[in-house]
Biopython code that builds the backbone (N, CA, C, O; Angstrom):
import numpy as np
from Bio.PDB.StructureBuilder import StructureBuilder

atoms = [
    (1, "MET", "N", (24.097, -5.525, -83.621)),
    (1, "MET", "CA", (24.307, -4.124, -82.974)),
    (1, "MET", "C", (24.462, -3.934, -81.988)),
    (1, "MET", "O", (23.829, -4.679, -81.240)),
    (2, "TRP", "N", (25.774, -2.373, -80.990)),
    (2, "TRP", "CA", (24.937, -2.847, -80.073)),
    (2, "TRP", "C", (25.385, -0.743, -79.616)),
    (2, "TRP", "O", (26.236, 0.006, -80.095)),
    (3, "LEU", "N", (24.333, -0.520, -78.546)),
    (3, "LEU", "CA", (24.152, 0.548, -79.214)),
    (3, "LEU", "C", (24.379, 1.625, -77.491)),
    (3, "LEU", "O", (23.481, 2.238, -76.913)),
    (4, "ASN", "N", (25.884, 1.519, -77.063)),
    (4, "ASN", "CA", (25.489, 2.422, -75.960)),
    (4, "ASN", "C", (25.144, 3.788, -74.781)),
    (4, "ASN", "O", (25.850, 4.796, -74.791)),
    (5, "VAL", "N", (24.317, 3.671, -74.096)),
    (5, "VAL", "CA", (23.143, 4.863, -74.017)),
    (5, "VAL", "C", (23.622, 4.673, -72.167)),
    (5, "VAL", "O", (23.823, 3.712, -71.425)),
    (6, "THR", "N", (23.651, 6.464, -71.995)),
    (6, "THR", "CA", (23.585, 6.882, -70.541)),
    (6, "THR", "C", (22.394, 5.909, -70.055)),
    (6, "THR", "O", (21.580, 5.115, -70.527)),
    (7, "GLY", "N", (22.881, 6.581, -68.545)),
    (7, "GLY", "CA", (21.572, 5.516, -67.981)),
    (7, "GLY", "C", (19.454, 6.884, -67.987)),
    (7, "GLY", "O", (18.233, 6.742, -67.923)),
    (8, "LYS", "N", (20.278, 7.710, -68.084)),
    (8, "LYS", "CA", (19.367, 8.514, -68.507)),
    (8, "LYS", "C", (19.147, 8.006, -70.251)),
    (8, "LYS", "O", (18.297, 7.126, -70.387)),
    (9, "GLU", "N", (19.749, 8.428, -71.385)),
    (9, "GLU", "CA", (18.879, 7.934, -72.358)),
    (9, "GLU", "C", (18.559, 6.765, -72.163)),
    (9, "GLU", "O", (17.567, 6.144, -72.547)),
    (10, "PHE", "N", (19.302, 6.500, -71.633)),
    (10, "PHE", "CA", (17.474, 4.404, -71.207)),
    (10, "PHE", "C", (16.396, 4.973, -71.649)),
    (10, "PHE", "O", (15.787, 4.920, -72.718)),
    (11, "LEU", "N", (16.137, 5.941, -69.932)),
    (11, "LEU", "CA", (14.716, 5.413, -68.544)),
    (11, "LEU", "C", (14.465, 6.375, -70.240)),
    (11, "LEU", "O", (13.722, 5.830, -71.057)),
    (12, "LYS", "N", (15.138, 7.783, -70.635)),
    (12, "LYS", "CA", (14.892, 8.282, -71.976)),
    (12, "LYS", "C", (13.406, 7.496, -73.306)),
    (12, "LYS", "O", (12.357, 7.935, -73.778)),
    (13, "ILE", "N", (14.048, 6.427, -73.395)),
    (13, "ILE", "CA", (13.879, 6.001, -74.564)),
    (13, "ILE", "C", (12.628, 5.006, -74.059)),
    (13, "ILE", "O", (11.530, 5.327, -74.515)),
    (14, "CYS", "N", (12.658, 3.683, -73.056)),
    (14, "CYS", "CA", (11.726, 3.081, -72.345)),
    (14, "CYS", "C", (10.378, 4.134, -72.132)),
    (14, "CYS", "O", (9.304, 3.534, -72.106)),
    (15, "GLN", "N", (10.299, 5.677, -71.973)),
    (15, "GLN", "CA", (9.390, 6.192, -71.309)),
    (15, "GLN", "C", (8.652, 6.810, -72.710)),
    (15, "GLN", "O", (7.575, 7.399, -72.808)),
    (16, "THR", "N", (9.127, 6.638, -73.213)),
    (16, "THR", "CA", (8.361, 7.166, -75.291)),
    (16, "THR", "C", (8.034, 5.808, -75.642)),
    (16, "THR", "O", (6.927, 5.628, -76.150)),
    (17, "LEU", "N", (8.809, 4.798, -75.462)),
    (17, "LEU", "CA", (8.320, 3.596, -75.332)),
    (17, "LEU", "C", (6.650, 3.277, -75.200)),
    (17, "LEU", "O", (5.690, 3.148, -75.959)),
    (18, "ASN", "N", (6.969, 3.227, -73.570)),
    (18, "ASN", "CA", (5.946, 3.188, -72.674)),
    (18, "ASN", "C", (4.334, 4.446, -73.029)),
    (18, "ASN", "O", (3.291, 4.298, -72.391)),
    (19, "LYS", "N", (4.495, 5.555, -74.105)),
    (19, "LYS", "CA", (3.559, 6.121, -74.145)),
    (19, "LYS", "C", (3.006, 5.293, -75.759)),
    (19, "LYS", "O", (2.006, 5.743, -76.318)),
    (20, "GLU", "N", (3.394, 4.682, -76.070)),
    (20, "GLU", "CA", (2.521, 4.167, -78.110)),
    (20, "GLU", "C", (1.255, 2.463, -77.141)),
    (20, "GLU", "O", (0.701, 1.916, -76.188)),
    (21, "ASP", "N", (1.682, 2.579, -78.692)),
    (21, "ASP", "CA", (0.526, 0.508, -78.595)),
    (21, "ASP", "C", (0.984, -0.397, -77.360)),
    (21, "ASP", "O", (2.036, -0.326, -76.725)),
    (22, "GLY", "N", (0.619, -0.691, -77.304)),
    (22, "GLY", "CA", (1.247, -2.424, -76.283)),
    (22, "GLY", "C", (1.448, -3.357, -76.852)),
    (22, "GLY", "O", (0.912, -4.426, -76.561)),
    (23, "ALA", "N", (2.475, -3.170, -78.054)),
    (23, "ALA", "CA", (3.981, -3.653, -78.480)),
    (23, "ALA", "C", (4.517, -2.998, -77.842)),
    (23, "ALA", "O", (4.698, -3.562, -76.762)),
    (24, "SER", "N", (5.052, -1.741, -77.870)),
    (24, "SER", "CA", (5.861, -0.722, -77.202)),
    (24, "SER", "C", (6.149, -0.925, -76.271)),
    (24, "SER", "O", (7.308, -0.791, -75.879)),
    (25, "LYS", "N", (4.863, -1.462, -75.337)),
    (25, "LYS", "CA", (4.644, -1.379, -74.033)),
    (25, "LYS", "C", (5.209, -1.600, -73.262)),
    (25, "LYS", "O", (5.793, -1.060, -72.323)),
    (26, "LYS", "N", (5.011, -2.648, -73.742)),
    (26, "LYS", "CA", (5.808, -3.816, -73.364)),
    (26, "LYS", "C", (7.287, -4.503, -74.097)),
    (26, "LYS", "O", (8.024, -4.994, -73.242)),
    (27, "LEU", "N", (7.600, -4.563, -74.953)),
    (27, "LEU", "CA", (8.825, -3.340, -74.853)),
    (27, "LEU", "C", (9.698, -2.940, -73.977)),
    (27, "LEU", "O", (10.841, -3.371, -73.826)),
    (28, "ALA", "N", (8.827, -1.588, -73.024)),
    (28, "ALA", "CA", (9.568, -0.911, -72.336)),
    (28, "ALA", "C", (9.718, -1.560, -71.080)),
    (28, "ALA", "O", (10.815, -1.353, -70.562)),
    (29, "HIS", "N", (8.693, -2.512, -70.236)),
    (29, "HIS", "CA", (8.420, -2.525, -70.392)),
    (29, "HIS", "C", (9.439, -4.233, -69.490)),
    (29, "HIS", "O", (9.595, -4.539, -68.308)),
    (30, "GLU", "N", (9.995, -5.075, -71.122)),
    (30, "GLU", "CA", (11.287, -6.000, -71.197)),
    (30, "GLU", "C", (11.891, -5.481, -70.931)),
    (30, "GLU", "O", (12.219, -5.668, -69.759)),
    (31, "LEU", "N", (12.540, -4.491, -71.592)),
    (31, "LEU", "CA", (13.815, -3.552, -71.357)),
    (31, "LEU", "C", (13.899, -3.652, -69.992)),
    (31, "LEU", "O", (14.678, -4.525, -69.610)),
    (32, "LEU", "N", (13.274, -2.956, -69.048)),
    (32, "LEU", "CA", (14.140, -2.181, -67.983)),
    (32, "LEU", "C", (13.760, -4.374, -67.236)),
    (32, "LEU", "O", (14.780, -5.028, -67.019)),
    (33, "LEU", "N", (13.319, -4.598, -67.158)),
    (33, "LEU", "CA", (12.965, -6.011, -66.118)),
    (33, "LEU", "C", (14.711, -6.830, -66.335)),
    (33, "LEU", "O", (15.325, -7.446, -65.463)),
    (34, "ARG", "N", (15.303, -6.474, -68.245)),
    (34, "ARG", "CA", (16.914, -6.810, -68.212)),
    (34, "ARG", "C", (17.624, -6.090, -67.129)),
    (34, "ARG", "O", (18.182, -6.409, -66.079)),
    (35, "ARG", "N", (17.345, -4.789, -67.909)),
    (35, "ARG", "CA", (18.479, -3.151, -66.826)),
    (35, "ARG", "C", (18.774, -4.528, -65.579)),
    (35, "ARG", "O", (19.740, -5.277, -65.728)),
    (36, "GLU", "N", (18.049, -4.649, -64.702)),
    (36, "GLU", "CA", (17.498, -5.067, -62.889)),
    (36, "GLU", "C", (18.060, -5.709, -63.576)),
    (36, "GLU", "O", (19.177, -5.201, -63.675)),
    (37, "GLU", "N", (17.989, -6.716, -64.261)),
    (37, "GLU", "CA", (18.407, -8.148, -64.211)),
    (37, "GLU", "C", (20.481, -8.320, -64.419)),
    (37, "GLU", "O", (21.447, -9.019, -64.113)),
    (38, "GLN", "N", (20.018, -6.964, -65.230)),
    (38, "GLN", "CA", (22.272, -7.021, -65.341)),
    (38, "GLN", "C", (22.942, -6.107, -64.051)),
    (38, "GLN", "O", (24.120, -5.962, -63.725)),
    (39, "LYS", "N", (21.553, -5.500, -63.402)),
    (39, "LYS", "CA", (22.331, -4.883, -62.292)),
    (39, "LYS", "C", (22.564, -6.615, -61.247)),
    (39, "LYS", "O", (23.602, -7.149, -60.856)),
    (40, "ARG", "N", (21.394, -6.961, -61.127)),
    (40, "ARG", "CA", (21.836, -8.575, -59.705)),
    (40, "ARG", "C", (23.075, -9.075, -60.783)),
    (40, "ARG", "O", (24.221, -8.926, -60.359)),
    (41, "LEU", "N", (22.979, -9.412, -61.570)),
    (41, "LEU", "CA", (24.997, -9.647, -61.947)),
    (41, "LEU", "C", (25.572, -9.293, -62.151)),
    (41, "LEU", "O", (26.320, -9.854, -62.953)),
    (42, "ALA", "N", (25.905, -7.927, -61.660)),
    (42, "ALA", "CA", (26.569, -7.327, -61.965)),
    (42, "ALA", "C", (28.213, -7.753, -60.594)),
    (42, "ALA", "O", (29.327, -7.235, -60.666)),
    (43, "LYS", "N", (27.727, -8.847, -59.486)),
    (43, "LYS", "CA", (28.451, -10.061, -58.849)),
    (43, "LYS", "C", (29.464, -11.228, -59.948)),
    (43, "LYS", "O", (30.081, -12.002, -59.216)),
    (44, "TYR", "N", (29.722, -11.476, -61.325)),
    (44, "TYR", "CA", (29.909, -11.682, -62.083)),
    (44, "TYR", "C", (30.653, -10.688, -63.231)),
    (44, "TYR", "O", (31.332, -11.256, -64.086)),
    (45, "ARG", "N", (30.505, -8.793, -63.277)),
    (45, "ARG", "CA", (31.184, -8.238, -63.859)),
    (45, "ARG", "C", (32.089, -8.272, -62.808)),
    (45, "ARG", "O", (33.239, -8.574, -63.127)),
    (46, "LYS", "N", (31.907, -8.079, -61.836)),
    (46, "LYS", "CA", (33.260, -7.772, -60.177)),
    (46, "LYS", "C", (34.425, -8.794, -60.305)),
    (46, "LYS", "O", (35.633, -8.610, -60.157)),
    (47, "ALA", "N", (33.865, -9.710, -60.561)),
    (47, "ALA", "CA", (34.900, -11.869, -60.768)),
    (47, "ALA", "C", (35.432, -11.269, -62.018)),
    (47, "ALA", "O", (36.602, -10.934, -61.834)),
    (48, "ALA", "N", (35.029, -11.015, -63.182)),
    (48, "ALA", "CA", (35.828, -10.741, -63.544)),
    (48, "ALA", "C", (36.945, -9.515, -64.198)),
    (48, "ALA", "O", (38.143, -9.431, -64.467)),
    (49, "GLU", "N", (36.131, -8.950, -64.233)),
    (49, "GLU", "CA", (37.095, -7.291, -63.315)),
    (49, "GLU", "C", (38.470, -7.810, -62.637)),
    (49, "GLU", "O", (39.432, -7.042, -62.627)),
    (50, "LYS", "N", (38.595, -9.293, -61.985)),
    (50, "LYS", "CA", (39.398, -9.603, -61.463)),
    (50, "LYS", "C", (40.867, -9.931, -62.903)),
    (50, "LYS", "O", (42.054, -9.816, -63.211)),
    (51, "GLN", "N", (39.843, -10.276, -63.192)),
    (51, "GLN", "CA", (41.159, -11.435, -65.019)),
    (51, "GLN", "C", (41.610, -10.857, -65.827)),
    (51, "GLN", "O", (42.034, -11.381, -66.858)),
    (52, "GLN", "N", (41.660, -9.155, -65.493)),
    (52, "GLN", "CA", (41.684, -8.116, -66.750)),
    (52, "GLN", "C", (43.212, -7.379, -66.696)),
    (52, "GLN", "O", (43.858, -6.715, -65.885)),
    (53, "LYS", "N", (43.357, -7.832, -67.861)),
    (53, "LYS", "CA", (44.977, -7.798, -68.539)),
    (53, "LYS", "C", (44.185, -6.505, -68.979)),
    (53, "LYS", "O", (43.098, -6.465, -69.555)),
    (54, "ASP", "N", (45.324, -5.020, -68.403)),
    (54, "ASP", "CA", (45.623, -3.657, -69.504)),
    (54, "ASP", "C", (46.019, -3.727, -69.953)),
    (54, "ASP", "O", (47.178, -4.138, -69.889)),
    (55, "GLY", "N", (44.768, -3.018, -71.809)),
    (55, "GLY", "CA", (45.250, -3.573, -73.129)),
    (55, "GLY", "C", (45.528, -5.159, -73.783)),
    (55, "GLY", "O", (46.306, -5.433, -74.696)),
    (56, "GLU", "N", (44.812, -5.919, -73.166)),
    (56, "GLU", "CA", (44.483, -7.386, -74.089)),
    (56, "GLU", "C", (43.267, -7.021, -73.321)),
    (56, "GLU", "O", (42.499, -6.156, -73.742)),
    (57, "ILE", "N", (42.995, -7.895, -71.781)),
    (57, "ILE", "CA", (40.904, -7.710, -71.470)),
    (57, "ILE", "C", (41.682, -6.960, -70.924)),
    (57, "ILE", "O", (42.791, -6.662, -70.480)),
    (58, "GLU", "N", (39.626, -6.582, -71.344)),
    (58, "GLU", "CA", (39.815, -5.514, -70.965)),
    (58, "GLU", "C", (37.490, -5.760, -70.223)),
    (58, "GLU", "O", (36.659, -6.498, -70.754)),
    (59, "ILE", "N", (37.337, -5.139, -69.395)),
    (59, "ILE", "CA", (35.708, -5.456, -68.501)),
    (59, "ILE", "C", (35.222, -4.335, -68.928)),
    (59, "ILE", "O", (36.192, -3.737, -69.395)),
    (60, "ASP", "N", (34.179, -3.613, -69.061)),
    (60, "ASP", "CA", (33.859, -2.625, -69.202)),
    (60, "ASP", "C", (32.616, -2.818, -67.361)),
    (60, "ASP", "O", (32.420, -3.925, -66.861)),
    (61, "ARG", "N", (31.901, -1.241, -66.632)),
    (61, "ARG", "CA", (31.798, -0.907, -65.701)),
    (61, "ARG", "C", (29.924, -1.782, -66.119)),
    (61, "ARG", "O", (29.139, -2.105, -65.227)),
    (62, "ASP", "N", (29.719, -1.923, -67.253)),
    (62, "ASP", "CA", (28.791, -2.165, -67.779)),
    (62, "ASP", "C", (28.260, -3.195, -68.359)),
    (62, "ASP", "O", (27.098, -3.441, -68.682)),
    (63, "ALA", "N", (29.338, -3.835, -68.470)),
    (63, "ALA", "CA", (29.542, -5.232, -69.447)),
    (63, "ALA", "C", (28.357, -6.095, -69.457)),
    (63, "ALA", "O", (28.188, -6.322, -68.259)),
    (64, "VAL", "N", (27.338, -6.776, -70.173)),
    (64, "VAL", "CA", (26.414, -7.777, -70.792)),
    (64, "VAL", "C", (27.397, -9.014, -70.410)),
    (64, "VAL", "O", (28.400, -9.482, -70.950)),
    (65, "VAL", "N", (26.306, -9.484, -68.673)),
    (65, "VAL", "CA", (26.698, -10.169, -68.275)),
    (65, "VAL", "C", (24.577, -12.217, -68.626)),
    (65, "VAL", "O", (23.349, -12.283, -68.582)),
    (66, "SER", "N", (25.808, -13.142, -68.890)),
    (66, "SER", "CA", (24.747, -14.009, -70.265)),
    (66, "SER", "C", (24.845, -15.305, -68.882)),
    (66, "SER", "O", (25.941, -15.834, -68.699)),
    (67, "LYS", "N", (23.629, -15.723, -67.983)),
    (67, "LYS", "CA", (24.191, -16.620, -66.490)),
    (67, "LYS", "C", (22.911, -17.688, -67.834)),
    (67, "LYS", "O", (21.820, -17.521, -68.379)),
    (68, "GLY", "N", (23.992, -18.707, -67.773)),
    (68, "GLY", "CA", (23.100, -19.612, -68.068)),
    (68, "GLY", "C", (22.291, -21.054, -67.176)),
    (68, "GLY", "O", (21.425, -20.761, -66.352)),
    (69, "ALA", "N", (22.720, -22.938, -67.459)),
    (69, "ALA", "CA", (22.234, -23.387, -66.208)),
    (69, "ALA", "C", (22.834, -23.831, -66.201)),
    (69, "ALA", "O", (22.385, -24.976, -66.146)),
    (70, "ASP", "N", (24.112, -23.869, -66.225)),
    (70, "ASP", "CA", (25.152, -24.290, -65.760)),
    (70, "ASP", "C", (25.754, -23.256, -65.059)),
    (70, "ASP", "O", (25.792, -22.072, -65.395)),
    (71, "PRO", "N", (26.430, -24.000, -63.625)),
    (71, "PRO", "CA", (27.518, -22.765, -62.816)),
    (71, "PRO", "C", (28.693, -21.653, -63.063)),
    (71, "PRO", "O", (29.840, -21.702, -62.618)),
    (72, "GLY", "N", (27.867, -20.199, -64.241)),
    (72, "GLY", "CA", (28.512, -19.595, -63.927)),
    (72, "GLY", "C", (27.702, -19.018, -64.826)),
    (72, "GLY", "O", (26.564, -19.434, -65.043)),
    (73, "ALA", "N", (28.394, -17.699, -65.604)),
    (73, "ALA", "CA", (27.585, -16.820, -66.658)),
    (73, "ALA", "C", (29.359, -16.073, -67.169)),
    (73, "ALA", "O", (30.520, -16.110, -66.762)),
    (74, "TYR", "N", (28.340, -15.285, -68.590)),
    (74, "TYR", "CA", (29.910, -15.446, -70.134)),
    (74, "TYR", "C", (29.203, -14.311, -69.024)),
    (74, "TYR", "O", (28.293, -14.303, -68.194)),
    (75, "VAL", "N", (30.553, -13.077, -69.744)),
    (75, "VAL", "CA", (30.878, -11.322, -68.929)),
    (75, "VAL", "C", (30.999, -10.973, -69.785)),
    (75, "VAL", "O", (31.892, -11.659, -70.283)),
    (76, "MET", "N", (30.513, -9.845, -70.861)),
    (76, "MET", "CA", (31.106, -10.097, -72.373)),
    (76, "MET", "C", (32.107, -9.647, -72.591)),
    (76, "MET", "O", (31.772, -10.385, -73.517)),
    (77, "ALA", "N", (33.903, -8.773, -72.872)),
    (77, "ALA", "CA", (34.283, -8.282, -72.948)),
    (77, "ALA", "C", (35.263, -8.260, -73.393)),
    (77, "ALA", "O", (35.878, -9.325, -73.457)),
    (78, "TRP", "N", (35.729, -7.320, -73.790)),
    (78, "TRP", "CA", (37.007, -6.459, -74.948)),
    (78, "TRP", "C", (38.100, -7.203, -74.714)),
    (78, "TRP", "O", (38.228, -7.570, -73.546)),
    (79, "ILE", "N", (39.246, -7.661, -75.774)),
    (79, "ILE", "CA", (40.204, -8.292, -75.985)),
    (79, "ILE", "C", (41.647, -7.141, -77.375)),
    (79, "ILE", "O", (42.360, -7.964, -77.950)),
    (80, "TRP", "N", (41.762, -6.647, -77.518)),
    (80, "TRP", "CA", (42.684, -6.147, -78.179)),
    (80, "TRP", "C", (43.356, -6.919, -79.235)),
    (80, "TRP", "O", (44.375, -7.550, -78.953)),
    (81, "ILE", "N", (42.806, -6.923, -80.597)),
    (81, "ILE", "CA", (43.836, -7.065, -82.039)),
    (81, "ILE", "C", (44.003, -6.328, -82.566)),
    (81, "ILE", "O", (43.324, -5.372, -82.940)),
    (82, "TYR", "N", (45.984, -6.959, -82.849)),
    (82, "TYR", "CA", (46.986, -6.158, -82.977)),
    (82, "TYR", "C", (46.686, -6.156, -85.239)),
    (82, "TYR", "O", (46.216, -7.058, -85.931)),
    (83, "ASP", "N", (47.093, -5.075, -85.573)),
    (83, "ASP", "CA", (45.457, -4.874, -87.317)),
    (83, "ASP", "C", (46.711, -6.084, -87.711)),
    (83, "ASP", "O", (46.237, -6.822, -88.575)),
    (84, "GLU", "N", (48.174, -6.515, -87.341)),
    (84, "GLU", "CA", (49.002, -7.636, -87.775)),
    (84, "GLU", "C", (48.312, -9.050, -88.028)),
    (84, "GLU", "O", (48.230, -9.786, -89.012)),
    (85, "GLU", "N", (47.856, -9.113, -86.726)),
    (85, "GLU", "CA", (47.015, -10.297, -87.064)),
    (85, "GLU", "C", (45.402, -10.495, -87.729)),
    (85, "GLU", "O", (44.478, -11.273, -87.493)),
    (86, "CYS", "N", (45.602, -9.389, -88.648)),
    (86, "CYS", "CA", (44.225, -10.073, -89.488)),
    (86, "CYS", "C", (44.388, -9.404, -90.658)),
    (86, "CYS", "O", (43.845, -8.430, -91.180)),
    (87, "LYS", "N", (45.683, -10.511, -91.087)),
    (87, "LYS", "CA", (46.182, -10.279, -92.658)),
    (87, "LYS", "C", (45.683, -10.238, -93.124)),
    (87, "LYS", "O", (45.463, -9.048, -92.900)),
    (88, "SER", "N", (44.668, -10.585, -94.233)),
    (88, "SER", "CA", (43.371, -11.169, -94.936)),
    (88, "SER", "C", (43.923, -11.090, -96.404)),
    (88, "SER", "O", (44.718, -10.196, -96.694)),
    (89, "THR", "N", (43.586, -11.849, -97.171)),
    (89, "THR", "CA", (43.644, -11.173, -99.037)),
    (89, "THR", "C", (42.804, -10.830, -98.926)),
    (89, "THR", "O", (42.814, -9.791, -99.587)),
    (90, "THR", "N", (41.215, -11.023, -98.184)),
    (90, "THR", "CA", (40.408, -10.295, -98.969)),
    (90, "THR", "C", (40.404, -8.494, -98.233)),
    (90, "THR", "O", (40.423, -7.801, -97.215)),
    (91, "PRO", "N", (40.360, -8.540, -99.758)),
    (91, "PRO", "CA", (39.973, -6.012, -99.341)),
    (91, "PRO", "C", (39.506, -6.299, -97.780)),
    (91, "PRO", "O", (39.397, -7.404, -97.250)),
    (92, "ASP", "N", (39.317, -5.300, -97.325)),
    (92, "ASP", "CA", (38.229, -4.064, -95.785)),
    (92, "ASP", "C", (37.252, -3.617, -96.444)),
    (92, "ASP", "O", (36.425, -2.883, -95.903)),
]
sb = StructureBuilder()
sb.init_structure("model")
sb.init_model(0)
sb.init_chain("A")
sb.init_seg("    ")
for serial, (resi, resn, name, xyz) in enumerate(atoms, 1):
    if name == "N":
        sb.init_residue(resn, " ", resi, " ")
    sb.init_atom(name, np.array(xyz, "f"), 0.0, 1.0, " ", f" {name:<3s}", serial, name[0])
structure = sb.get_structure()
């Protein structure tokens, strides 16, 4: 599941978690660390934006970046799929 929240909403969530028990405080700390890591990986988002094709492949300004052991990273992107491309024999 993916939840898109604003920076203010994210900080409010972390502040609320930080007021709870040890496990919640740990989660708040981990979320903040992940957010900082995503900021450091912004260079990969910028490079991915150069590969955008309007209406085909699009990159959000806050797209998730997953840095691996190899020299590079995956950047979350949106691809457009027309209805006719997902014709199926099973109902929705």
